[in-house]
N, C-alpha and C positions, 0 to 999 in steps of 0.2 A: 179499857179492855175488859173481859170476864172471860173466864176458865171457858174451851169448847167441849169440854165434855160433866163439871158441873157447875159453872157459873159463877162459881170463885171469882172475886174483883182479884188481879193480879197485878201487883205490885213489889215482886221482886223479879228487877232484872237480871239475866244469866250474862249478855251481854249486845252491844251496840259494837255491828258493824258497818255503818255507816247509812248509803244508800245501793243500792245496784239493780241493774238489771235481772230477769230473770238466765238463770242460769244456764237455761238447754234453747234461750233464743236466740241461733246461732245467727250472723248474720249474710247475708250476701251482698255481689257489690255494689247493687243497684242502691243498696237501702243505705251506705255511706256518708250519701247526704242527707239522710234524715236524720233526724231527732229520736232518741231510741227510749223507752218506759222506766225512767228506776224510780225504785221502791223503797223504804229504810228499811232496815233488813236487822231487827230486831228480836229478840228471843227472851221471854217471862217464866217464871215459877210459879204454879198455882203451890196453895199453901192447901189447898181443900181434899187433891187428888194428888200433887205432884208429876202431874204431867207437866213437862217443858214443850213452849209451844209458842213458833213467832208468834207477831203480832198479824191484825188481817189490814190488806193491802191491796192483794190481786186476787182476780176471781181465776178459780180455776180450769176454766174454758182457757184463758189466758194462758194458764204456764202451759196446761196441756194441749199444743194447740194441733193443727191438724198435720204441722210439715215437724212436729216433735223430734228432735235430731239423733236420742237414747237409742241404742240397739244395742240387745243386752248378751244377742251371741257372738259378738264380735272379742270375747276375747273366752280362750281355750279352756282359761281355768276356770273361768265359773262354768261355762256347760260339761264338766267333766263333772262342779259340785254335783249340778242337778242332774246330768245321768245316773252318778251313787245317789244322788237322791230316789229317783224314778225305782229303781233298784228295789234299794229298802221298804219304801212304801208300797210296793206291790206284794214283796215278801209278807213284811206285817201284815197288810191286810186281806192278803190272799183277795187278791183282783183281780178280776179276768175278764172274758166276755162280754159279759151279763152286766159290769158296774159303768159307775160313771163318773167321771171324773171334769171338775171346773176348775179354770183355773180365771183367776182374777187380777188384769194387766199381765194379760201374757204377751204384753209388747210384739217381739216378732215370732211367736212361737219356739223359743230357745227351749225350753221346757219340754210341752204340749207332745214335740216331735217324738220323743222317746216315750212320750207314754203310746202313740198312737201306732209306732211302731212295732208294740207290745200289741196290736189287736185290741186294745181296750176304747171306748167311744172316752171322745172328750172335746170338752168346750171349752172356748176364752174371751176374755170377759176384756175387752182392750177400744179404751178410749179414743188413742189418739192412731189417724188415717193412714199416717207413715207406715207406724210398724204393724197398724193390723192389716197392711196390704203384703210387707213382708211374711208375715204369719200365715195368710191366704195362699202364697204363693209356695207353702211345703206344706200345703192341701191340708191344712185344720179348718175348724169353723168356729169366725169370729163373730161373735157382738161388737157393733161398735156403737159402745156409749160405754156411760159411768155405773161403776158396782153401789148399787144401797140395797134397801129391802124393797122397792119398787121394784127395780130390777130383777132379782130373788124372786117376788112373786111370781112375774112371767116366765123365770126358768121352773116353775115346780108347774107349775098352770100346760107349761108342754113338755112337761114328763124329764127336767131333769134336774130333779130331786137327786144330788152327790153322793156317794162314796165317799171322796174323797175331794175336800177344796185343796185349794193350793194358793196363798197369796205373799208374795215375795218382793220386798221393798214397798210394798205397796202402803201397809198400816199407816207410817208416818206421812203418804202424801196425800189423807185426804184431810179435808176439813171439817168436815162432819163424823167421828169418830162414831157414835151410838149410834147412826140411821147405817153406817157402814157396817158395824159388829153385828149389830141385826140381821143384815140382810144373812149372814152364813148361819146366823141360829135356825133362817127359815128354809135356806136352802138346801141344809144337811140332812141327810136321811139318817132313822132314828139309831141306827149305828155306825155312822157316817164319823168323818175326824177331816179338821179344819189344819193347817198348820201355817201360819207366819212365820214368818222371818226378816228381821229389822234389824237396823245397827243398835247397839245395845247404847244404851244413855253412859254405862258404867265409864267404857270406854273414853266416851266423846269428853267425860272430862276432866278423869286422872290421866291422860293422853293430850288433853288441848285441842284437842280434833274440831275444831270451831270452822273447817273448811266444810267439814259432814253436814253444815248447816247455810240455805239457801231460803228461796220464798218454796220452794216445789215443798219442800220438806214442812210442811204444819208442826206436825209431832216431832221429839224426841223423848224414848219411851226406855225407861230404869224395866224388869219385870214385874218388881214391883205395881206401880201406875199401870202396864199390859194387863199384869188379873184383876185389877178392878176393871178395867174398862170391859175388859170380857163379861165378868161375873156380873154386873149391870145388865149388858145388854143377852143375857143369854146364854152362856156358852159353861160350859166348864173347861180350868187347863186341867189336864192328866198325866204332861210330860216337858218336860225342857231338855234344849242341847244348847252346850257352847260352842259358838263357829267361827274360824277364824277368818274368815271370806267379810268386806268391805272395814275391815281394818278392825273387825270382832263386833259379833250376831250374837243373834239368839234365833232360836229355833224353837216356837213354841204350839204344841201338839192339845187342840181342846174339841170336845164332845157339844154333843147340845147339853147344857143344863137340864134339863124334865124329862128325859130317857137316856141319854148315854151311862152305861157302866163300866167305862174299864175306870178303876182303881189310880188313885190318886200314885205318884210315883215319889220317890226319898227326893229325887233330882229336887221336884215343886217345891220342897219348905225349904230345900238345901240351898238354893240362892234366894231362896225368900228371909231367911236370915244375914244369910252375906249381905244381902244390900241395907239389913236393917244396922247391923254391924258398920257399917260405913257411913251409914247416916243417911242414906237417900233420901230420906223423909224429913231430913230438919234442913232451914235455910244455910248455916254455916258449910253444907258439902258443896254449897253454889259459888261460896266466893273469890273472888281472886281468880275470877276464869278470865274477863277482860282483861288484866294483867299478864296472864298468860299470853292470852292470844295479841296483844299488842308487843310483847318480846320476842314472837314468833315475827309475827311483819318487820321489826326493827331487825332482825337478828339476818331474814330474806335480803330484804331490799340493799343491809351492807354487803351481802356477797356480791349482789349483780351489779351492783356499784362498784364494789372493788375489782372484776371481771372490767367492767369496762376499762376502770384505768387504767388497769393491767394489759387491754390491749387482746384479750381471751374471747373469743368468737363464743358466743352460748343459744342454746335454743333450748328449747323444752319437748318432750313426748306427755301425747293422751291430752285430748283436746278436753276433761273433763270436767264437771259440774265441779266439781269439786276446788280445783286448779282454778275456776272463774270465783269462786268465792275469795278465795285467796291474791289474786291479781285482782281484783275491783278493791277490797280490803289495801291492799297493797297499795294502789296506785303506780302500779304498772302497764307501761306500754312499750311499743315497741321500738324504742329509741333501746330499750332496755334486753327489751325479750324479743328481738325481729319475726319469729316466726314459730308455730308448733306442730310436730306431725303427731298426723293422727289416725289408724289404719283402714274408720272406717269412713268409704264413699260420701255417705251423705252428710260431713261434714269436712271434705274437699274439698279446696277451693272457697270456703266461706272464711267467718271473720266471727274472731269471739266474741262475746257479747261484754260490752261497759269496756272494754281493752285495746276492740276491736285489732287483737296481734291478729293474722291471716294462718290457716290452719292449708296443710302443704300433706303431700302423700310421703311415705317414708323414704321415697327416691330419693327428696333434696336430701335428705341428713346421710345419704353416702356419697351426694355429690360435694357439699361444703365441707363435711368435715369437721361438725364444731367441736371444740376442744371442751366444752361443760355440755352435760345436757340433764335440763333438769325434768327430774319426774315428779308431772302432777299428781296422774292418778296411786301417791304411796303405798296403798293399798296394792297393788298391783307389782311392788317393784321386784318381786323375784321376776317373775313371769319378763317382765322388760327388761330387766339384765341380760337375761339366758338370753332373749331374739335380738338383743341389738348389743351381742357378746364381741363381735368383728370391733366394734367402735375402739376395743382399746387399742389397737395394731398401730393407729396413731395418735395413741394418749389418750383420747376422751376421758374427763373424769365426767361420774355422775354423784348427782346433790338431791337432793329432797328435803323440803322446809319443814314437817311434820314427821312426827312428836317435836323434832327439835331439826336443827339448820344438818343435815348430815354428808360432809363431802367426798367423794369412793370410788 
């Protein structure tokens, strides 16, 4: 396999997680007698541009199907994050009624709803029919397609050259980052800004966050590599922010390289120097990740097996994609984890891909009172513990598997 950005032959393996179905391919009851599509889940490191990337096995239209079950607006903390972002950008860019805002991967309208409330013209690009329908139900205009240069050309032809473009948690999800990024350089207004949010590779490596690896994530980005990709495709990075979301993310601000006038902020060079000191452009930085992932798997399995031997009842909370990676890598099935709670009604009554663990509503947790509650989306740990505080009254313990097994 060659690098999807620079074409270098990929030689170094970061991690081999065996095989797994797509992490968001939830099953309904009628599919339980059918086979699933399983693909190798391996990640390699490019020694040319240092893009960390999955091996190619599944097409994007298979991964992002019409019944895609990830709805961003389910998380209250994420909604607060996006509302603050919109307020920040409206002020810093002086956006008003004459402005144009375009969000790529608009999902269910979780962010654009705050733009629309301010009377600013906005448009979402979203390829999955299920989430696009939810966004339209919020009164938002959505184009149901994948974004790239051809899509950007249509936007410009239709009068949608943007003052602000937003791309949250999507840069890692595209199989052709060059075409994707060229689209932003084409669709931005001369003074426009685009912001990209994505999980920071440094956190993945240093905190052993292997469960954030799944087929829908084609790429895993350091800031150094993100700058390389953007500069190659007509964008100039002028600012960067570190965020706590998704276990540690970056928000990268960029403008058109041909006419953008914003000066490059000190934070850009500071983070580039920090990554250089860590060694993100050296093979040694990525060594040992496989062994750390396997240790986490073994500790998690030990916890579940001990609970079974002791007769403790166990359930999970959060039918997240990252949880599916963990469960399938560890080989967990309903005998060790009988059900998982999720607040997303689109997932309730369905089954996790691979493990086929049932997804239930929160009412079952309050009825069955499990003694141990495994939080699968560990990045929402504080939010979920607060939501389930009443579980302490029957003596329930909480547990997370990453970045290390912790029972509390």
